C-alpha positions in Angstrom: -21.5 -2.3 -3.5 -18.0 -1.1 -2.6 -15.2 -0.8 -5.1 -11.5 -0.7 -4.1 -8.5 0.1 -6.3 -6.3 -2.6 -5.0 -6.0 -5.5 -2.6 -4.7 -3.6 0.4 -7.5 -1.0 0.1 -10.0 -3.8 0.0 -8.5 -5.5 3.2 -8.7 -2.1 4.9 -12.4 -1.8 3.9 -13.1 -5.2 5.2 -12.1 -4.2 8.7 -15.2 -2.0 9.0 -17.9 -4.3 7.4 -18.5 -7.8 6.1 -19.9 -8.0 2.6 -21.8 -10.9 1.1 -19.1 -11.8 -1.3 -15.6 -10.7 -2.5 -14.5 -10.7 -6.1 -10.7 -10.8 -6.5 -8.4 -10.9 -9.6 -5.3 -13.0 -9.1 -3.1 -10.5 -11.0 -3.8 -7.5 -8.8 -1.4 -4.6 -8.8 0.7 -4.4 -5.6 -0.5 -7.3 -3.4 -1.7 -10.0 -5.7 -5.1 -11.8 -5.3 -3.5 -14.9 -3.7 -1.9 -12.8 -0.9 -5.1 -10.8 -0.4 -7.0 -14.1 -0.1 -4.5 -15.5 2.4 -4.8 -12.3 4.5 -8.6 -12.4 4.3 -8.7 -16.1 5.4 -6.8 -15.3 8.6 -9.7 -13.3 9.8 -12.7 -14.8 8.0 -12.8 -18.4 6.9 -16.3 -18.4 5.6 -16.7 -15.3 3.5 -17.5 -16.3 -0.2 -14.8 -15.3 -2.7 -14.7 -15.4 -6.5 -11.3 -15.5 -8.1 -11.1 -14.0 -11.6 -8.2 -15.2 -13.7 -7.1 -15.7 -17.3 -4.8 -18.5 -16.4 -5.4 -22.1 -17.5 -5.3 -23.4 -13.9 -5.7 -21.9 -10.5 -3.7 -23.5 -7.6 -5.1 -21.1 -5.0 -8.8 -21.9 -5.5 -8.9 -24.6 -2.9 -10.0 -23.3 0.5 -11.9 -20.3 -0.8 -15.1 -21.5 0.9 -15.7 -23.8 3.8 -16.2 -27.5 3.1 -20.0 -27.4 3.7 -20.5 -25.2 0.7 -21.5 -27.4 -2.2 -19.2 -25.9 -4.9 -15.8 -24.3 -5.0 -15.8 -20.9 -6.7 -13.7 -21.1 -9.9 -13.7 -18.8 -12.9 -11.3 -19.1 -15.8 -11.1 -17.7 -19.3 -11.6 -14.1 -20.4 -13.3 -12.1 -17.6 -14.5 -9.5 -20.1 -17.4 -11.7 -21.2 -18.4 -13.0 -17.7 -22.0 -12.7 -16.6 -23.4 -13.0 -13.1 -26.9 -14.1 -12.1 -28.6 -14.8 -8.8 -30.2 -18.2 -8.5 -31.9 -20.2 -5.7 -30.9 -23.7 -4.5 -31.6 -25.7 -1.5 -29.1 -26.5 1.2 -28.5 -30.0 2.5 -31.6 -29.8 4.6 -33.8 -28.4 1.8 -34.0 -24.8 3.0 -33.7 -22.0 0.5 -30.1 -20.9 -0.2 -28.9 -18.1 -2.5 -26.0 -18.6 -4.8 -24.0 -16.4 -7.2 -23.5 -18.1 -10.6 -20.7 -16.7 -12.7 -20.3 -17.9 -16.3 -17.6 -16.8 -18.7 -17.4 -17.0 -22.5 -16.1 -20.6 -22.5 -19.2 -21.6 -20.4 -17.2 -22.5 -17.3 -19.6 -22.0 -14.4 -19.1 -21.6 -10.7 -21.4 -20.9 -7.8 -20.8 -19.5 -4.3 -23.1 -19.3 -1.4 -24.4 -16.1 0.1 -26.8 -15.5 2.9 -29.3 -12.8 1.8 -30.3 -10.7 -1.1 -28.6 -7.5 -0.1 -25.7 -8.6 -2.3 -23.2 -6.1 -1.2 -19.6 -6.8 -2.3 -16.1 -5.6 -2.3 -15.0 -5.6 -5.9 -11.2 -5.3 -6.6 -10.6 -4.3 -10.2 -8.8 -6.5 -12.6 -5.2 -6.0 -13.5 -4.5 -4.0 -16.7 -2.9 -7.1 -18.3 -6.5 -8.3 -18.9 -7.1 -5.3 -21.2 -10.0 -4.3 -19.0 -9.9 -0.4 -19.0 -10.4 1.1 -15.6 -13.2 3.3 -16.8 -15.1 0.4 -18.5 -14.6 -2.4 -16.0 -17.7 -4.6 -15.8 -19.1 -4.6 -12.3 -22.0 -6.6 -10.9 -25.3 -4.7 -10.7 -27.0 -5.4 -7.4 -30.5 -5.2 -8.8 -30.4 -7.0 -12.1 -27.7 -9.5 -11.1 -25.9 -8.9 -14.5 -22.4 -7.5 -15.1 -22.8 -4.1 -16.6 -20.4 -1.3 -17.5 -20.3 1.4 -14.8 -18.3 4.6 -14.8 -15.6 4.4 -12.2 -15.5 8.2 -12.0 -19.2 8.3 -11.1 -18.6 5.8 -8.3 -15.6 7.8 -7.1 -17.6 11.1 -7.0 -20.4 9.6 -5.0 -18.0 7.9 -2.7 -16.0 11.0 -2.0 -19.2 13.0 -1.3 -20.2 10.4 1.2 -16.8 10.5 2.8 -16.9 14.3 3.0 -20.3 14.2 4.7 -18.5 12.5 7.7 -15.4 14.7 7.6 -13.7 15.4 10.9 -13.0 19.2 11.1 -11.8 20.1 14.6 -9.2 18.9 17.1 -12.1 18.6 19.6 -13.7 16.0 17.3 -10.4 14.1 17.0 -10.1 13.9 20.8 -13.8 12.9 21.1 -13.1 10.0 18.8 -9.6 8.9 19.9 -9.4 10.1 23.5 -6.5 12.0 24.9 -2.9 10.7 25.4 -1.4 10.3 28.8 0.9 13.0 30.1 3.9 10.8 29.5 3.0 10.2 25.8 2.0 13.8 25.2 5.3 15.0 26.6 7.7 12.3 25.3 9.6 14.5 22.9 12.7 16.5 23.5 14.6 19.0 21.3 18.0 17.3 21.8 19.6 13.9 21.2 20.6 11.5 24.0 23.4 8.9 23.7 20.9 6.1 23.1 19.1 8.1 20.4 22.5 8.8 18.8 23.2 5.1 18.9 19.8 4.4 17.1 20.7 6.9 14.4 24.1 5.4 14.0 22.6 1.9 13.5 20.0 3.0 11.0 20.7 2.4 7.2 17.3 3.7 6.0 15.0 6.7 6.7 12.2 8.7 5.2 12.3 12.5 4.9 9.1 14.5 4.5 9.3 18.1 3.0 6.7 20.6 1.8 6.9 23.6 -0.5 5.8 27.2 0.4 2.1 26.2 -0.4 2.2 23.1 1.7 2.4 20.6 -1.1 4.2 17.6 0.4 6.8 15.1 -0.7 8.3 12.1 1.1 11.6 10.6 -0.1 13.3 7.4 1.0 17.0 7.6 1.8 19.4 4.7 2.3 23.0 4.6 3.2 25.6 2.7 5.2 24.8 2.8 9.0 26.7 5.6 10.7 26.9 8.0 7.7 24.3 10.4 9.2 26.4 12.8 11.3 25.6 14.1 14.8 26.9 17.6 14.7 25.8 18.3 18.2 22.9 17.2 20.5 20.6 19.6 18.6 21.8 19.0 15.0 22.3 16.2 12.5 23.7 16.2 8.9 22.6 13.9 6.1 24.6 13.2 2.9 22.8 13.5 -0.4 23.8 10.6 -2.7 23.4 10.0 -6.4 19.8 10.3 -7.5 17.5 11.1 -10.4 18.2 14.9 -10.4 14.5 15.9 -9.7 15.6 17.4 -6.4 12.0 17.6 -5.2 12.9 17.6 -1.5 15.7 20.1 -2.0 13.5 22.6 -3.8 11.0 22.2 -1.0 13.7 22.9 1.6 14.7 26.1 -0.2 11.1 27.3 0.0 10.1 25.8 3.4 12.8 24.4 5.7 10.5 22.3 7.9 11.2 18.6 7.6 10.1 15.3 9.3 12.2 12.2 9.4 11.6 8.6 10.4 14.6 6.3 11.0 14.3 2.6 10.7 16.6 -0.4 11.5 15.9 -3.8 9.8 14.2 -6.3 12.1 13.5 -3.6 14.7 9.8 -2.6 15.0 10.3 0.7 16.8 11.2 3.8 14.8 12.8 7.2 15.7 11.1 10.4 14.6 12.8 13.8 14.2 11.0 17.0 13.2 13.0 20.2 12.6 14.3 22.9 10.3 16.6 22.1 7.5 19.1 23.9 5.2 21.4 22.6 2.5 25.2 23.0 2.7 28.3 22.3 0.5 30.8 22.7 3.4 33.9 20.7 2.2 35.0 19.1 5.5 31.5 17.8 6.3 31.1 16.4 2.8 34.5 14.7 2.9 33.7 13.0 6.2 30.6 11.4 4.5 32.5 9.9 1.6 31.8 6.3 0.7 33.6 4.2 -1.9 35.9 7.1 -2.5 33.0 9.5 -3.4 32.0 12.4 -1.3 28.4 13.7 -1.6 27.9 17.0 -3.4 25.4 18.3 -0.9 24.4 17.6 2.7 21.1 18.5 4.5 21.6 19.9 8.0 18.6 19.5 10.4 18.2 21.6 13.5 16.0 19.5 15.8 12.7 20.8 17.2 11.4 17.4 18.3 12.8 13.9 18.6 11.0 10.9 20.0 10.5 7.2 19.6 7.5 5.7 17.9 5.9 2.4 19.1 5.9 -0.9 17.2 2.1 -1.2 16.4 2.3 -0.4 12.7 5.2 -2.9 12.1 3.4 -5.6 14.2 0.2 -5.1 12.3 1.9 -5.2 8.9 4.3 -8.0 9.7 6.9 -6.0 7.7 9.9 -7.8 9.0 8.5 -11.3 8.8 9.9 -13.0 5.6 6.9 -15.4 5.4 4.7 -12.4 4.7 6.9 -11.1 1.8 5.6 -11.4 -1.7 7.6 -13.0 -4.5 9.4 -10.1 -6.2 8.3 -11.1 -9.7 4.6 -10.8 -8.7 5.0 -7.1 -8.0 4.9 -4.5 -10.8 8.3 -2.9 -11.5 9.3 0.8 -11.6 9.7 0.6 -15.4 6.3 -1.0 -16.0 4.4 1.4 -13.7 6.1 4.4 -15.4 5.1 3.1 -18.8 1.5 2.5 -17.7 1.3 6.0 -16.3 2.3 7.6 -19.6 0.4 5.1 -21.8 3.6 3.7 -23.3 4.1 0.0 -24.3 5.1 -2.1 -21.3 8.8 -3.1 -21.1 10.0 -6.5 -22.1 10.6 -8.3 -18.8 10.7 -11.8 -20.2 14.4 -12.3 -19.2 13.8 -11.0 -15.6 12.5 -8.1 -13.6 14.4 -5.3 -11.8 17.6 -5.5 -13.8 17.9 -1.8 -14.5 21.4 -0.4 -15.1 21.0 2.3 -12.4 21.2 -0.5 -9.8 25.0 -0.7 -10.4 25.6 3.1 -9.8 24.8 4.0 -6.2 27.5 6.5 -5.3 
């Protein structure tokens, strides 16, 4: 049995093996169960799936299993009291066929087909809205067929030990697994900007900056601004304005301790990215800051990056993710909000979002 923390992790796990069944909660954090199911069905139309939900009706149940499976999986009511047992039936030709039967406290039963008794499964935990504590979530026991309470920490410890047993420790091992790049790819970087690279930076409204402190503890921060605000000081240097933020200054503190930074520049609807690695310092030089003003407000600080490497990154990650395809985007109200996640992290009451999500006051103060 494999347990994953969220839908995306489960989809990643499914790339390396095929379980006998998948248990999904509709209200998963991040990518909800419906979107996980849609992604799963693109690659595997016959894998049995159980959907757990506290809703009165489930519109996404249809299509969970192929038409020749006698019953559609369906589970409603309170998942805390669900039980699972393994039973035998005959298929259309009378041959033995195994099923999973799931029954909840209101005696609503469903069955899904499975092919053998190994009974491995990817189990995606229920959303916290079901009041199903992470450490006490009921999980199917592969030997008894019953849902029992299993310590999540124990599963994690065993899983990490198994992962460490296969740890890659040397560059030689990496090359043995991945092969070696061509000379063109290995030598594609320069330490200077070209006119086309400058144009790419000028068109980019969003980038990520990675920093690390003196001990190597890392941080990545998103930065967004009007295209063209990042300044090209010379072919070896760029300057980045620092806009209004939350005052944690995580990246700035890291730069003071360890000036090495990495940046990835993105342009909407463009699936290649530009990467820059270099050394950074922070400046308050008045003329530079004034040249970066927006809406009448100049930044208080700027980060100056002296370039060690600059190169383009191919589109594979964007093509795999479908990031720029609107049809793959989730409905915003199905995604947990910043306020809700912060409250959950600190064991505080969840915010009242009954009148709408993502209406925080800070959204009106950007400069």
